[in-house]
N, C-alpha and C positions, 0 to 999 in steps of 0.2 A: 444376173446382175452381181457384180462383185463390189468390193469396197473401192472407194475412190482412193487416189493417192493421198488425200488429206486424211481419210479414215485410218489408213495405215500409219501415217505419221503420228496421229493422236495416239494410237495403241503403243507404238515404240516410245513416244514421250512419256506416257503414263507408266509403262514398264521401267523406263530409266529413272523416273522420279521415285518409284518404289524401291528400286535397287540402291539408289543413292541414299534414300532414308534409312535403309537397313545397314549399309555400310557406315554411315555417320553414327548410327546408334552403337555400333561395335566400337568405333573409335572413341566415342564419348565414355563408354564403360571402361575401356582400357586406360584412357587418360585419368579418369577419377581414380582407378586403382593405383596407378603410378603416383598420383598426387597424394593419396592417402599414405602410401609407403614413404614417400619423402617426408611427410608431415610427422609421421611416427619416428622415423630416423632422426629428424631434427629435435623432437621432444627428448629422445634419449641423449643426444649429444648435449642438449641444454642442461639436462639433469646431471650428466657427467661433469659439466663444467661447474655447475653450482655445488657439487659435493667435493670437499677437499679437507684433509686433515694432516696433521704433522706430529710426530713424536718429539717432545721437547725436553727430554731429560739431559742431564750432564752425563757424557758417555763414559767418564771415568769415576763416577760416584752415583751408583744406582742405589736408591734407598730401599730398605727392606723391613718387613715385619718378621715375626717369628717363622711364619710358614711361606711368605710370598715376597717376590721382588715387586717393586712399584715403578709403574711407568706412567707418564702423563701424556695424554692425547688431546691435542688442541684442534677445535674446529676452525679451520681458516677459510672455509667456504661461506656461502651466503644462505644456506638452508639448514635446518635442524637435522642432525644425523641420529638415527636410532643406534644405540650402543648396547647390543646384546650378543650373546655367543652365536646366535643364528645369523646376524648380520656381519660379524667379523670372523676372519679366519686368521690364526696366528701361526707363524713359522719361526723356529729357532734354528739357525744354521741349515735351513732347507728342510727340516723335519717338522711336520705338522704337530701342533699342540692340541691335545684332546680338549673338547670344549668344557669338560668338567674341571680342568685344571687352570682356567683363568676366569676372571669376572670383572665387570665394570661397576663403579660406584653408583652410576646413574643409568636410567633406561634410555635417555636421549641427552645429546649435548647440543646447545644452541650455538649459533655463529658467534665466534670470538671467545667462547667459554672452553674450559678444560675439564676433562673427566679423567678419573684415576683408574688405571688398569692394574689388577693384581694377577701376577703369574706365579704358579706354584714353584717353590725353589727346587723341587725334585726334577723339574724339566730344564734347569739351567746349571751347568757345572761351573766351576772356577775356570777363568780364562777369557779369551776374546770370543765375542759372538756376534751374530747378525740377527736381529729381530725384523721380521717382515710382517706387516699387518695389511690384510687385504679386506676391503670393505665393500660397500654397495657399489655397483656398476664397475667392479674390478678396479676401483681406485685403491692404490697401495702406497705405503711409505716404508722405507728400510732405514734401520738404525743400527750402527755398529757401536758396541759398547764392551766394557770389561768388568768382570766380577772379580 
């Protein structure tokens, strides 16, 4: 005696349910991975939108000390920005400035506050120059000035 037609249908039905469960498990895992990726990307974009700064010097009258030129960096974003030589990279006319040749007066700058940046005079000759400051999340500002 063999299986009846109903017994064969039950076996096919159970096999189909098992296969459908396995496939849906794979889909759920893939969808969760994609959702996590979108969420992380959204967080990075939000952080990038929250961080913003601007160089606010007079381009024709750069103040100085005996050894340094003084620049003012204003936080125009909505979050506190760490201001260290590790979080900012400076370029004068496309040339990178060594981290030992510049420093900030504060370790962080609050929104709407200003921090003073000192750059060694040996890195800037007389004439027209372009200062580019690159910060967190590759947010940057360029400033053309004359010494």
